[in-house]
C-alpha positions as CSV (number, residue, x, y, z in Angstrom):
1,M,-10.3,-60.3,-18.6
2,E,-11.3,-64.0,-18.9
3,R,-9.7,-65.8,-21.8
4,R,-10.8,-69.1,-23.3
5,N,-8.3,-71.9,-23.1
6,A,-6.6,-72.1,-26.5
7,W,-6.7,-75.9,-26.6
8,L,-10.5,-75.6,-26.9
9,S,-10.2,-73.7,-30.2
10,Y,-8.1,-76.3,-32.1
11,N,-9.6,-78.8,-34.6
12,E,-7.8,-82.0,-35.6
13,A,-5.8,-80.4,-38.4
14,D,-4.7,-77.6,-36.0
15,E,-3.5,-80.1,-33.5
16,K,-1.4,-82.0,-36.1
17,A,0.1,-78.7,-37.2
18,L,0.8,-77.7,-33.6
19,E,2.5,-81.0,-32.8
20,K,4.8,-80.5,-35.8
21,L,5.6,-77.0,-34.6
22,A,6.2,-78.2,-31.0
23,K,8.6,-81.0,-32.4
24,D,10.5,-78.4,-34.3
25,Y,10.6,-76.1,-31.3
26,R,12.0,-78.9,-29.1
27,T,14.7,-79.6,-31.7
28,F,15.6,-75.9,-31.7
29,L,15.9,-75.8,-27.9
30,D,18.2,-78.9,-28.0
31,N,20.4,-77.5,-30.8
32,G,20.5,-73.9,-29.4
33,K,21.5,-73.9,-25.8
34,T,23.9,-70.9,-26.3
35,E,23.6,-67.7,-28.3
36,R,26.1,-68.9,-30.8
37,E,24.3,-72.2,-31.3
38,C,21.0,-70.3,-31.7
39,V,22.4,-68.1,-34.4
40,S,23.9,-71.1,-36.2
41,E,20.6,-72.9,-36.1
42,L,18.4,-69.9,-37.0
43,S,20.7,-69.0,-39.9
44,R,20.4,-72.5,-41.3
45,E,16.6,-72.3,-41.0
46,A,16.6,-68.8,-42.7
47,E,18.7,-70.0,-45.6
48,A,16.5,-73.0,-46.1
49,A,13.6,-70.6,-46.4
50,G,15.3,-68.5,-49.1
51,Y,17.0,-65.8,-47.0
52,V,20.4,-64.7,-48.2
53,S,23.3,-63.4,-46.1
54,L,23.7,-59.6,-46.3
55,D,27.5,-60.1,-46.8
56,K,26.9,-62.3,-49.9
57,K,24.4,-59.8,-51.2
58,L,26.8,-56.9,-50.9
59,A,29.7,-58.9,-52.3
60,S,27.7,-59.7,-55.4
61,G,27.0,-56.0,-56.0
62,E,23.2,-56.7,-56.3
63,Q,20.8,-53.9,-55.4
64,I,18.4,-54.7,-52.6
65,K,14.9,-54.6,-53.9
66,A,11.3,-55.4,-52.9
67,G,10.8,-59.1,-52.2
68,D,14.3,-59.7,-51.1
69,K,14.9,-61.8,-48.0
70,I,18.1,-60.9,-46.2
71,Y,19.7,-61.7,-42.9
72,A,22.8,-60.4,-41.1
73,V,24.8,-61.9,-38.2
74,G,26.9,-59.9,-35.7
75,M,29.8,-61.5,-33.7
76,K,28.1,-64.9,-34.2
77,K,25.7,-64.0,-31.3
78,I,23.0,-61.7,-32.8
79,M,21.1,-61.6,-36.0
80,A,18.5,-59.6,-37.9
81,L,16.3,-60.7,-40.8
82,F,14.6,-58.4,-43.3
83,H,11.9,-59.2,-45.8
84,I,11.8,-56.1,-48.0
85,G,8.3,-54.8,-48.7
86,E,6.7,-52.9,-51.6
87,D,6.2,-49.7,-49.5
88,P,9.1,-47.2,-49.2
89,M,11.1,-47.6,-46.0
90,E,10.0,-44.1,-44.7
91,K,6.5,-45.6,-44.2
92,G,8.0,-47.8,-41.5
93,M,8.7,-51.4,-40.7
94,N,6.9,-54.2,-38.9
95,I,9.4,-55.3,-36.3
96,L,9.6,-58.5,-34.2
97,G,12.2,-58.7,-31.4
98,A,13.4,-61.3,-28.9
99,H,16.5,-62.3,-27.1
100,I,18.4,-65.6,-27.4
101,D,20.5,-65.6,-24.3
102,S,19.3,-67.3,-21.1
103,P,20.5,-67.5,-17.5
104,R,23.5,-69.8,-17.1
105,L,26.9,-70.2,-15.6
106,D,30.0,-68.9,-17.3
107,V,33.4,-70.4,-16.8
108,K,36.0,-67.8,-15.7
109,Q,39.3,-67.1,-17.5
110,N,41.5,-68.9,-15.0
111,P,39.0,-71.5,-13.7
112,L,40.7,-74.8,-13.1
113,Y,41.7,-75.6,-9.6
114,E,42.0,-78.6,-7.1
115,D,40.6,-78.7,-3.6
116,T,40.6,-81.7,-1.3
117,D,41.5,-84.1,-4.1
118,L,38.7,-82.8,-6.4
119,A,39.0,-80.7,-9.5
120,Y,36.7,-77.8,-10.2
121,L,36.0,-75.1,-12.7
122,D,35.4,-71.6,-11.2
123,T,32.3,-69.9,-12.5
124,H,30.2,-66.8,-12.3
125,Y,26.5,-66.8,-12.9
126,Y,24.9,-64.9,-15.8
127,G,21.4,-63.5,-15.7
128,G,18.9,-63.7,-12.9
129,V,19.5,-67.3,-11.7
130,K,18.0,-68.9,-8.7
131,K,21.2,-70.3,-7.4
132,Y,19.7,-73.2,-5.5
133,H,18.3,-74.5,-8.9
134,W,21.8,-75.3,-10.1
135,V,23.0,-77.7,-7.5
136,A,22.6,-81.5,-7.7
137,L,21.7,-81.2,-11.4
138,P,23.4,-82.9,-14.4
139,L,25.1,-80.1,-16.3
140,A,26.7,-79.8,-19.7
141,I,29.5,-77.7,-21.1
142,H,29.0,-75.8,-24.4
143,G,31.6,-73.4,-25.8
144,T,34.4,-72.3,-28.0
145,V,37.9,-73.1,-26.9
146,V,37.4,-75.3,-29.8
147,N,33.8,-76.1,-30.6
148,V,33.0,-78.3,-27.7
149,T,29.9,-79.9,-26.2
150,V,30.2,-82.2,-23.3
151,G,27.2,-83.8,-21.5
152,E,24.5,-84.0,-24.2
153,A,25.2,-87.3,-25.9
154,E,23.8,-90.4,-24.1
155,D,27.3,-91.8,-23.3
156,D,28.9,-88.4,-22.5
157,P,29.9,-87.6,-18.9
158,V,28.1,-84.7,-17.2
159,V,29.5,-82.2,-14.8
160,Y,27.9,-81.2,-11.5
161,I,27.6,-78.7,-8.6
162,T,27.7,-80.4,-5.2
163,D,25.3,-79.8,-2.4
164,L,25.3,-80.7,1.3
165,L,23.9,-84.0,2.5
166,I,20.6,-83.5,4.2
167,H,22.0,-84.7,7.5
168,L,24.7,-82.0,7.4
169,A,22.5,-79.1,6.1
170,G,20.8,-77.9,9.3
171,K,22.2,-74.4,9.2
172,Q,21.8,-74.2,5.4
173,L,18.1,-75.0,5.6
174,Q,17.6,-72.1,8.0
175,K,18.7,-69.6,5.4
176,K,16.5,-67.6,3.0
177,A,16.3,-69.0,-0.5
178,A,18.6,-66.3,-1.9
179,E,21.3,-67.3,0.6
180,V,21.0,-71.1,0.6
181,I,23.7,-71.4,-2.1
182,E,26.2,-68.6,-2.5
183,G,27.2,-67.5,-6.0
184,E,30.8,-68.2,-5.1
185,N,30.0,-71.8,-4.4
186,L,28.6,-72.5,-7.9
187,D,31.8,-74.2,-9.0
188,I,31.7,-77.2,-11.3
189,L,33.0,-80.5,-10.2
190,I,34.8,-82.1,-13.1
191,G,37.2,-84.8,-11.7
192,S,38.4,-86.8,-8.8
193,R,41.0,-89.2,-10.4
194,P,44.7,-88.3,-9.9
195,L,47.3,-88.7,-12.5
196,N,49.5,-91.7,-11.5
197,E,52.7,-90.6,-13.1
198,E,53.1,-87.5,-11.0
199,S,56.4,-86.6,-9.4
200,D,56.4,-85.9,-5.6
201,E,56.3,-82.1,-6.1
202,K,53.2,-82.3,-8.3
203,K,51.2,-84.8,-6.4
204,K,49.2,-82.2,-4.6
205,E,47.6,-81.2,-7.9
206,A,47.4,-84.7,-9.4
207,V,43.7,-84.5,-10.0
208,K,43.9,-81.2,-11.8
209,N,46.8,-82.5,-13.9
210,N,44.8,-85.5,-14.9
211,V,42.0,-83.2,-16.1
212,L,44.6,-81.2,-18.1
213,R,45.8,-84.5,-19.6
214,I,42.3,-85.4,-20.7
215,L,41.7,-81.9,-22.2
216,K,44.9,-82.1,-24.2
217,E,44.3,-85.6,-25.5
218,K,40.6,-85.2,-26.3
219,Y,40.3,-81.6,-27.3
220,D,43.9,-80.3,-27.8
221,V,43.2,-77.7,-25.1
222,E,45.9,-76.3,-22.8
223,E,45.3,-74.5,-19.5
224,E,46.2,-71.2,-21.1
225,D,43.4,-71.6,-23.6
226,F,40.8,-70.9,-20.9
227,L,41.9,-67.2,-21.1
228,S,40.3,-66.8,-24.5
229,A,37.6,-69.5,-24.2
230,E,33.9,-68.9,-24.0
231,L,32.4,-71.8,-22.0
232,E,28.8,-71.9,-20.8
233,I,27.4,-74.3,-18.3
234,V,23.8,-75.3,-19.0
235,P,21.5,-78.1,-17.8
236,A,22.2,-81.3,-19.7
237,G,19.5,-83.2,-21.6
238,K,16.9,-82.8,-24.3
239,A,13.6,-80.9,-24.3
240,R,10.8,-83.2,-23.2
241,D,7.0,-83.4,-23.5
242,C,5.6,-82.6,-20.1
243,G,2.3,-83.9,-18.6
244,L,0.5,-87.1,-19.2
245,D,-1.4,-85.3,-21.9
246,R,1.9,-84.0,-23.4
247,S,0.4,-80.5,-23.4
248,M,3.6,-78.7,-22.3
249,V,7.3,-78.5,-23.1
250,L,9.9,-79.0,-20.4
251,A,13.3,-77.6,-21.4
252,Y,16.1,-75.2,-20.5
253,G,16.3,-71.8,-22.2
254,Q,12.6,-71.0,-23.0
255,D,13.2,-67.5,-21.8
256,D,13.3,-66.1,-24.4
257,R,13.9,-68.6,-27.1
258,V,10.2,-69.4,-27.3
259,C,9.8,-65.9,-28.7
260,A,12.9,-66.1,-30.9
261,F,11.6,-69.4,-32.4
262,T,8.1,-68.1,-33.0
263,S,9.3,-64.7,-34.3
264,L,11.6,-66.4,-36.8
265,F,9.0,-68.8,-38.1
266,A,6.4,-66.0,-38.4
267,M,8.9,-64.3,-40.7
268,L,9.6,-67.4,-42.7
269,D,5.9,-68.1,-43.2
270,V,5.1,-64.8,-44.8
271,E,5.3,-64.9,-48.6
272,D,4.6,-61.3,-49.7
273,V,4.7,-58.1,-47.6
274,E,3.7,-54.5,-48.3
275,R,5.7,-53.0,-45.4
276,T,9.2,-54.2,-44.8
277,S,9.3,-56.9,-42.0
278,C,12.2,-57.2,-39.6
279,C,13.1,-59.7,-36.9
280,I,15.9,-58.8,-34.4
281,L,17.3,-61.5,-32.2
282,V,19.8,-60.2,-29.6
283,D,22.2,-61.2,-26.8
284,K,22.8,-59.8,-23.3
285,E,19.2,-59.2,-22.3
286,E,19.6,-61.3,-19.2
287,I,22.0,-58.8,-17.7
288,G,20.2,-55.6,-18.7
289,S,21.3,-55.4,-22.4
290,V,24.9,-54.6,-21.4
291,G,27.7,-55.7,-23.7
292,A,29.1,-55.6,-27.2
293,T,26.4,-57.9,-28.5
294,G,23.5,-56.5,-26.4
C-alpha cells in the first residue's frame, strides 16, 4: 500500500507543534538512557499533568473514581498510568504499551581488572546488540552504586572499548559481522595511569588501584560495592537533529522509547475519557520479557 509522506500533510502550525514535540522528545532521550531514568522522567511529567501516585492515593484513603489520573511504579523500572473513565471497568480499557529498556552493556558484579597496564570493567551485553557497533565509540556509565552518571557532561571523561588498528586487523576483517568482535571482548577501558605510592607487591595492579582510589575519592565507592551495583554502559552524548533539513532525530535508545514517549503524551493530552485508559511501560523486553520487572 502506497502511503503519502507525512511531511506533505503539515501546515505551518503543525510544523511548529511538531518541532516542540521533537525538542521534548530529544530532552527525554537525553534524560532517560536507562529504565530507572525513564521512570523518573516520566513520573515527573505525569505529576506535572495532574497524575497522582497510587501509593499516595491509597495512603489518603480516597476512593478511586471516574476522572482520576493515577500512576504506579514497580521496582523503579516499570510504570503504569490509568485515567479512570465513566464506563464501568467490565466494559474494557483502552491500553497503550511500550518498553523502556534498550540494548546496552551491563557491568558485571566483579568487573574491575588490570591487563597489560590498563584497567578495564568486565561486561556482558544486554539485548540484541550488534557488537561491532560498540567499539571505538565514546561511552558513558549510568547507574546506581550511588546515583552516578559519567560521560554526559561536556567536561566529563568518557570510557571506551578498543578495536584493532586497521594495519593489524587482516584476520579480523575476514570474519563475518557477528564474529568480528566477540562478546567477551566488549570490556570497558577505564584507566592507564598507575598509582605512584604502591608498594612492590602491589605494583602489578597499580593502574587498577588508582581507579579504586578515584572511585573512593569521587563517589565513595569500594570495590565490593560492584556486587550490588547496577551500572549500564550506553553511548555518550545528546540526541541531535539529523539531516541538513533537520527532519530526523539521531539518538541512542529510540527502540522503544519513541513509543514510550508518544504513548505517555497521548495519555497526558486526553482530558475526558468514557472508557478507562491505561499506559503500561515495561522493562526486560530486549531479552524476551524475562526478569522480575519484565
